[in-house]
N, CA, C and O atoms as a GROMACS GRO file, in nm:
protein
  356
    1MET      N    1   0.456  -1.996   0.054
    1MET     CA    2   0.590  -1.891  -0.008
    1MET      C    3   0.454  -1.812  -0.082
    1MET      O    4   0.483  -1.695  -0.103
    2LYS      N    5   0.364  -1.833  -0.110
    2LYS     CA    6   0.242  -1.771  -0.173
    2LYS      C    7   0.213  -1.624  -0.039
    2LYS      O    8   0.231  -1.503  -0.048
    3LEU      N    9   0.183  -1.676   0.029
    3LEU     CA   10   0.151  -1.628   0.184
    3LEU      C   11   0.306  -1.511   0.221
    3LEU      O   12   0.275  -1.403   0.272
    4LEU      N   13   0.453  -1.534   0.196
    4LEU     CA   14   0.521  -1.455   0.253
    4LEU      C   15   0.573  -1.406   0.151
    4LEU      O   16   0.689  -1.367   0.155
    5ALA      N   17   0.509  -1.400   0.055
    5ALA     CA   18   0.503  -1.336  -0.059
    5ALA      C   19   0.395  -1.209  -0.052
    5ALA      O   20   0.408  -1.090  -0.080
    6ALA      N   21   0.332  -1.252  -0.023
    6ALA     CA   22   0.208  -1.177  -0.040
    6ALA      C   23   0.174  -1.027   0.112
    6ALA      O   24   0.096  -0.931   0.110
    7MET      N   25   0.276  -1.073   0.224
    7MET     CA   26   0.306  -0.999   0.322
    7MET      C   27   0.446  -0.913   0.262
    7MET      O   28   0.460  -0.791   0.271
    8GLY      N   29   0.497  -0.963   0.229
    8GLY     CA   30   0.614  -0.877   0.186
    8GLY      C   31   0.546  -0.791   0.113
    8GLY      O   32   0.555  -0.674   0.151
    9VAL      N   33   0.464  -0.818  -0.007
    9VAL     CA   34   0.399  -0.643  -0.115
    9VAL      C   35   0.348  -0.581   0.062
    9VAL      O   36   0.423  -0.495   0.109
   10LEU      N   37   0.262  -0.611   0.124
   10LEU     CA   38   0.186  -0.571   0.128
   10LEU      C   39   0.301  -0.515   0.267
   10LEU      O   40   0.201  -0.455   0.307
   11LEU      N   41   0.347  -0.500   0.311
   11LEU     CA   42   0.526  -0.453   0.457
   11LEU      C   43   0.576  -0.314   0.322
   11LEU      O   44   0.605  -0.206   0.373
   12PHE      N   45   0.583  -0.319   0.171
   12PHE     CA   46   0.670  -0.248   0.133
   12PHE      C   47   0.510  -0.125   0.104
   12PHE      O   48   0.500  -0.010   0.147
   13VAL      N   49   0.376  -0.226  -0.007
   13VAL     CA   50   0.308  -0.055   0.023
   13VAL      C   51   0.322   0.035   0.129
   13VAL      O   52   0.370   0.148   0.117
   14SER      N   53   0.259  -0.038   0.286
   14SER     CA   54   0.227   0.049   0.384
   14SER      C   55   0.390   0.131   0.413
   14SER      O   56   0.411   0.252   0.404
   15VAL      N   57   0.460   0.055   0.439
   15VAL     CA   58   0.621   0.198   0.454
   15VAL      C   59   0.550   0.320   0.361
   15VAL      O   60   0.590   0.429   0.403
   16PRO      N   61   0.498   0.329   0.297
   16PRO     CA   62   0.511   0.446   0.249
   16PRO      C   63   0.372   0.553   0.291
   16PRO      O   64   0.360   0.668   0.249
   17ALA      N   65   0.324   0.519   0.336
   17ALA     CA   66   0.215   0.507   0.401
   17ALA      C   67   0.221   0.591   0.498
   17ALA      O   68   0.149   0.684   0.533
   18HIS      N   69   0.354   0.528   0.553
   18HIS     CA   70   0.339   0.581   0.748
   18HIS      C   71   0.446   0.710   0.713
   18HIS      O   72   0.388   0.818   0.730
   19ALA      N   73   0.580   0.725   0.669
   19ALA     CA   74   0.600   0.792   0.606
   19ALA      C   75   0.584   0.959   0.594
   19ALA      O   76   0.611   1.064   0.652
   20GLN      N   77   0.515   0.901   0.470
   20GLN     CA   78   0.444   1.050   0.481
   20GLN      C   79   0.364   1.113   0.593
   20GLN      O   80   0.372   1.234   0.616
   21ALA      N   81   0.251   0.991   0.696
   21ALA     CA   82   0.212   1.080   0.794
   21ALA      C   83   0.318   1.145   0.920
   21ALA      O   84   0.296   1.225   1.011
   22ALA      N   85   0.442   1.071   0.877
   22ALA     CA   86   0.534   1.153   0.950
   22ALA      C   87   0.622   1.298   0.921
   22ALA      O   88   0.674   1.378   1.000
   23LYS      N   89   0.614   1.293   0.770
   23LYS     CA   90   0.674   1.406   0.721
   23LYS      C   91   0.597   1.578   0.797
   23LYS      O   92   0.475   1.582   0.812
   24PRO      N   93   0.674   1.690   0.832
   24PRO     CA   94   0.666   1.740   0.913
   24PRO      C   95   0.589   1.847   0.783
   24PRO      O   96   0.607   1.845   0.661
   25CYS      N   97   0.494   1.942   0.873
   25CYS     CA   98   0.348   1.938   0.757
   25CYS      C   99   0.425   2.107   0.686
   25CYS      O  100   0.359   2.185   0.618
   26GLU      N  101   0.491   2.116   0.702
   26GLU     CA  102   0.543   2.254   0.598
   26GLU      C  103   0.573   2.181   0.553
   26GLU      O  104   0.544   2.216   0.439
   27GLU      N  105   0.638   2.035   0.537
   27GLU     CA  106   0.666   1.998   0.399
   27GLU      C  107   0.618   1.958   0.352
   27GLU      O  108   0.670   1.934   0.243
   28LEU      N  109   0.456   1.898   0.374
   28LEU     CA  110   0.473   1.873   0.251
   28LEU      C  111   0.321   1.966   0.155
   28LEU      O  112   0.263   1.950   0.048
   29LYS      N  113   0.308   2.082   0.296
   29LYS     CA  114   0.228   2.160   0.239
   29LYS      C  115   0.320   2.200   0.098
   29LYS      O  116   0.288   2.179  -0.019
   30ASP      N  117   0.411   2.247   0.138
   30ASP     CA  118   0.538   2.268  -0.020
   30ASP      C  119   0.480   2.151  -0.099
   30ASP      O  120   0.424   2.153  -0.208
   31GLU      N  121   0.511   2.038  -0.008
   31GLU     CA  122   0.458   1.979  -0.159
   31GLU      C  123   0.371   2.009  -0.274
   31GLU      O  124   0.370   2.048  -0.390
   32ILE      N  125   0.307   1.973  -0.185
   32ILE     CA  126   0.100   1.940  -0.221
   32ILE      C  127   0.091   2.014  -0.362
   32ILE      O  128   0.057   1.990  -0.477
   33THR      N  129   0.164   2.164  -0.253
   33THR     CA  130   0.173   2.313  -0.342
   33THR      C  131   0.257   2.326  -0.430
   33THR      O  132   0.270   2.436  -0.482
   34LYS      N  133   0.318   2.242  -0.461
   34LYS     CA  134   0.399   2.226  -0.596
   34LYS      C  135   0.356   2.095  -0.686
   34LYS      O  136   0.395   2.057  -0.796
   35LYS      N  137   0.297   2.064  -0.629
   35LYS     CA  138   0.270   1.962  -0.760
   35LYS      C  139   0.092   2.022  -0.778
   35LYS      O  140   0.039   1.933  -0.845
   36LEU      N  141   0.012   2.104  -0.756
   36LEU     CA  142  -0.104   2.113  -0.793
   36LEU      C  143  -0.065   2.271  -0.904
   36LEU      O  144  -0.113   2.284  -1.016
   37ASP      N  145   0.035   2.379  -0.834
   37ASP     CA  146   0.114   2.504  -0.941
   37ASP      C  147   0.194   2.394  -1.072
   37ASP      O  148   0.195   2.437  -1.187
   38ALA      N  149   0.241   2.290  -1.050
   38ALA     CA  150   0.250   2.240  -1.201
   38ALA      C  151   0.135   2.206  -1.273
   38ALA      O  152   0.157   2.241  -1.390
   39LYS      N  153  -0.027   2.134  -1.258
   39LYS     CA  154  -0.061   2.122  -1.316
   39LYS      C  155  -0.169   2.230  -1.362
   39LYS      O  156  -0.262   2.195  -1.434
   40GLY      N  157  -0.154   2.379  -1.313
   40GLY     CA  158  -0.208   2.504  -1.293
   40GLY      C  159  -0.346   2.507  -1.263
   40GLY      O  160  -0.451   2.539  -1.317
   41VAL      N  161  -0.310   2.467  -1.166
   41VAL     CA  162  -0.411   2.455  -0.954
   41VAL      C  163  -0.426   2.622  -0.937
   41VAL      O  164  -0.360   2.665  -0.843
   42LYS      N  165  -0.514   2.737  -1.023
   42LYS     CA  166  -0.543   2.834  -0.982
   42LYS      C  167  -0.702   2.858  -0.884
   42LYS      O  168  -0.809   2.798  -0.892
   43GLY      N  169  -0.641   3.012  -0.761
   43GLY     CA  170  -0.770   3.002  -0.654
   43GLY      C  171  -0.823   2.911  -0.556
   43GLY      O  172  -0.930   2.850  -0.544
   44TYR      N  173  -0.684   2.922  -0.466
   44TYR     CA  174  -0.699   2.753  -0.347
   44TYR      C  175  -0.618   2.793  -0.277
   44TYR      O  176  -0.520   2.855  -0.319
   45THR      N  177  -0.644   2.762  -0.133
   45THR     CA  178  -0.596   2.778  -0.023
   45THR      C  179  -0.549   2.630  -0.004
   45THR      O  180  -0.614   2.537  -0.051
   46LEU      N  181  -0.411   2.606   0.079
   46LEU     CA  182  -0.446   2.529   0.190
   46LEU      C  183  -0.386   2.496   0.293
   46LEU      O  184  -0.263   2.489   0.290
   47GLU      N  185  -0.451   2.469   0.401
   47GLU     CA  186  -0.447   2.503   0.539
   47GLU      C  187  -0.408   2.406   0.641
   47GLU      O  188  -0.401   2.293   0.594
   48ILE      N  189  -0.382   2.414   0.755
   48ILE     CA  190  -0.298   2.312   0.824
   48ILE      C  191  -0.356   2.290   0.935
   48ILE      O  192  -0.380   2.386   1.008
   49VAL      N  193  -0.387   2.176   0.970
   49VAL     CA  194  -0.493   2.210   1.104
   49VAL      C  195  -0.423   2.075   1.169
   49VAL      O  196  -0.328   2.001   1.143
   50ALA      N  197  -0.550   2.090   1.290
   50ALA     CA  198  -0.589   1.948   1.407
   50ALA      C  199  -0.623   1.889   1.368
   50ALA      O  200  -0.741   1.913   1.345
   51LYS      N  201  -0.565   1.730   1.309
   51LYS     CA  202  -0.714   1.588   1.335
   51LYS      C  203  -0.804   1.593   1.333
   51LYS      O  204  -0.882   1.558   1.244
   52ASP      N  205  -0.835   1.661   1.481
   52ASP     CA  206  -1.003   1.626   1.492
   52ASP      C  207  -1.086   1.754   1.444
   52ASP      O  208  -1.206   1.781   1.442
   53LYS      N  209  -0.980   1.817   1.410
   53LYS     CA  210  -1.070   1.960   1.425
   53LYS      C  211  -1.195   2.003   1.246
   53LYS      O  212  -1.141   1.994   1.135
   54ASP      N  213  -1.284   2.026   1.252
   54ASP     CA  214  -1.390   2.016   1.172
   54ASP      C  215  -1.296   2.182   1.074
   54ASP      O  216  -1.267   2.292   1.121
   55ALA      N  217  -1.281   2.141   0.973
   55ALA     CA  218  -1.266   2.285   0.840
   55ALA      C  219  -1.402   2.199   0.711
   55ALA      O  220  -1.480   2.108   0.682
   56GLU      N  221  -1.337   2.326   0.682
   56GLU     CA  222  -1.448   2.299   0.498
   56GLU      C  223  -1.280   2.261   0.407
   56GLU      O  224  -1.158   2.275   0.416
   57GLY      N  225  -1.385   2.207   0.326
   57GLY     CA  226  -1.293   2.115   0.224
   57GLY      C  227  -1.251   2.006   0.232
   57GLY      O  228  -1.277   1.928   0.324
   58LYS      N  229  -1.163   1.976   0.114
   58LYS     CA  230  -1.058   1.828   0.132
   58LYS      C  231  -0.942   1.841   0.238
   58LYS      O  232  -0.859   1.922   0.278
   59VAL      N  233  -0.992   1.697   0.260
   59VAL     CA  234  -0.847   1.653   0.315
   59VAL      C  235  -0.724   1.639   0.254
   59VAL      O  236  -0.687   1.525   0.279
   60VAL      N  237  -0.620   1.711   0.169
   60VAL     CA  238  -0.533   1.643   0.046
   60VAL      C  239  -0.420   1.560   0.182
   60VAL      O  240  -0.338   1.487   0.128
   61GLY      N  241  -0.411   1.562   0.305
   61GLY     CA  242  -0.284   1.522   0.377
   61GLY      C  243  -0.250   1.511   0.501
   61GLY      O  244  -0.296   1.590   0.584
   62THR      N  245  -0.174   1.422   0.532
   62THR     CA  246  -0.123   1.401   0.684
   62THR      C  247  -0.002   1.456   0.732
   62THR      O  248   0.113   1.436   0.692
   63CYS      N  249  -0.047   1.533   0.831
   63CYS     CA  250   0.121   1.503   0.854
   63CYS      C  251   0.173   1.521   1.006
   63CYS      O  252   0.093   1.474   1.087
   64ASP      N  253   0.271   1.569   1.057
   64ASP     CA  254   0.325   1.553   1.159
   64ASP      C  255   0.259   1.388   1.282
   64ASP      O  256   0.199   1.364   1.386
   65GLY      N  257   0.312   1.337   1.194
   65GLY     CA  258   0.259   1.150   1.278
   65GLY      C  259   0.140   1.182   1.310
   65GLY      O  260   0.115   1.235   1.418
   66GLY      N  261   0.029   1.150   1.200
   66GLY     CA  262  -0.151   1.243   1.168
   66GLY      C  263  -0.213   1.270   1.354
   66GLY      O  264  -0.279   1.212   1.440
   67THR      N  265  -0.133   1.402   1.332
   67THR     CA  266  -0.183   1.472   1.453
   67THR      C  267  -0.249   1.570   1.332
   67THR      O  268  -0.369   1.595   1.337
   68LYS      N  269  -0.175   1.621   1.233
   68LYS     CA  270  -0.230   1.756   1.171
   68LYS      C  271  -0.290   1.657   1.053
   68LYS      O  272  -0.280   1.535   1.044
   69LYS      N  273  -0.349   1.741   0.973
   69LYS     CA  274  -0.464   1.803   0.846
   69LYS      C  275  -0.399   1.890   0.740
   69LYS      O  276  -0.366   2.006   0.768
   70ILE      N  277  -0.381   1.842   0.621
   70ILE     CA  278  -0.439   1.988   0.526
   70ILE      C  279  -0.515   1.960   0.457
   70ILE      O  280  -0.533   1.852   0.401
   71ILE      N  281  -0.596   2.098   0.450
   71ILE     CA  282  -0.691   2.108   0.368
   71ILE      C  283  -0.730   2.183   0.256
   71ILE      O  284  -0.636   2.262   0.250
   72TYR      N  285  -0.792   2.206   0.180
   72TYR     CA  286  -0.760   2.220   0.002
   72TYR      C  287  -0.904   2.299   0.039
   72TYR      O  288  -1.019   2.271   0.073
   73THR      N  289  -0.827   2.408   0.012
   73THR     CA  290  -1.070   2.470  -0.003
   73THR      C  291  -1.023   2.537  -0.150
   73THR      O  292  -0.901   2.552  -0.151
   74LYS      N  293  -1.069   2.569  -0.238
   74LYS     CA  294  -1.139   2.633  -0.391
   74LYS      C  295  -1.149   2.750  -0.333
   74LYS      O  296  -1.206   2.772  -0.226
   75THR      N  297  -1.080   2.848  -0.422
   75THR     CA  298  -1.132   2.978  -0.386
   75THR      C  299  -1.206   3.034  -0.514
   75THR      O  300  -1.256   2.961  -0.600
   76SER      N  301  -1.209   3.197  -0.519
   76SER     CA  302  -1.301   3.259  -0.632
   76SER      C  303  -1.212   3.293  -0.650
   76SER      O  304  -1.126   3.281  -0.562
   77ALA      N  305  -1.171   3.374  -0.814
   77ALA     CA  306  -1.079   3.387  -0.862
   77ALA      C  307  -1.042   3.507  -0.833
   77ALA      O  308  -1.141   3.570  -0.794
   78PRO      N  309  -0.915   3.591  -0.834
   78PRO     CA  310  -0.984   3.681  -0.753
   78PRO      C  311  -1.017   3.812  -0.913
   78PRO      O  312  -0.989   3.786  -1.030
   79ALA      N  313  -1.068   3.919  -0.871
   79ALA     CA  314  -1.092   4.032  -0.992
   79ALA      C  315  -1.006   4.094  -1.072
   79ALA      O  316  -0.902   4.148  -1.036
   80ALA      N  317  -1.051   4.085  -1.193
   80ALA     CA  318  -0.939   4.100  -1.293
   80ALA      C  319  -0.972   4.273  -1.276
   80ALA      O  320  -1.077   4.321  -1.232
   81THR      N  321  -0.836   4.355  -1.328
   81THR     CA  322  -0.825   4.475  -1.312
   81THR      C  323  -0.924   4.578  -1.440
   81THR      O  324  -0.856   4.668  -1.488
   82PRO      N  325  -0.956   4.576  -1.451
   82PRO     CA  326  -0.969   4.702  -1.615
   82PRO      C  327  -0.878   4.678  -1.641
   82PRO      O  328  -0.810   4.613  -1.561
   83ALA      N  329  -0.822   4.720  -1.776
   83ALA     CA  330  -0.757   4.759  -1.855
   83ALA      C  331  -0.757   4.918  -1.898
   83ALA      O  332  -0.838   4.979  -1.968
   84LYS      N  333  -0.618   4.972  -1.820
   84LYS     CA  334  -0.643   5.133  -1.875
   84LYS      C  335  -0.625   5.190  -1.970
   84LYS      O  336  -0.509   5.196  -2.010
   85GLU      N  337  -0.735   5.258  -2.049
   85GLU     CA  338  -0.705   5.355  -2.209
   85GLU      C  339  -0.594   5.408  -2.213
   85GLU      O  340  -0.522   5.452  -2.124
   86PRO      N  341  -0.580   5.402  -2.331
   86PRO     CA  342  -0.425   5.532  -2.284
   86PRO      C  343  -0.501   5.680  -2.338
   86PRO      O  344  -0.602   5.708  -2.403
   87PRO      N  345  -0.383   5.761  -2.266
   87PRO     CA  346  -0.477   5.851  -2.279
   87PRO      C  347  -0.516   5.907  -2.463
   87PRO      O  348  -0.488   5.872  -2.577
   88LYS      N  349  -0.582   5.995  -2.404
   88LYS     CA  350  -0.613   6.149  -2.542
   88LYS      C  351  -0.557   6.152  -2.585
   88LYS      O  352  -0.475   6.070  -2.545
   89PRO      N  353  -0.520   6.209  -2.682
   89PRO     CA  354  -0.387   6.304  -2.786
   89PRO      C  355  -0.534   6.436  -2.757
   89PRO      O  356  -0.525   6.550  -2.804
   0.00000   0.00000   0.00000
């Protein structure tokens, strides 16, 4: 009986992982972007690449049935524009 319960738990755990890999890449990329923006993360890029391609950065998701991956890369913060001084009278 315990074996049957353990198999049931493993089945339910593996289903979401498979469902995530089958997601379209743009949909998953949008979800990851929303999560990063909600956490206040600034200065990053997400790039969709073939799963066998070497790319700089961290893999944060797989999509299109596991044929592609999404790479997170931290970018430098954009340079702040200097404040303009008000004209002198």
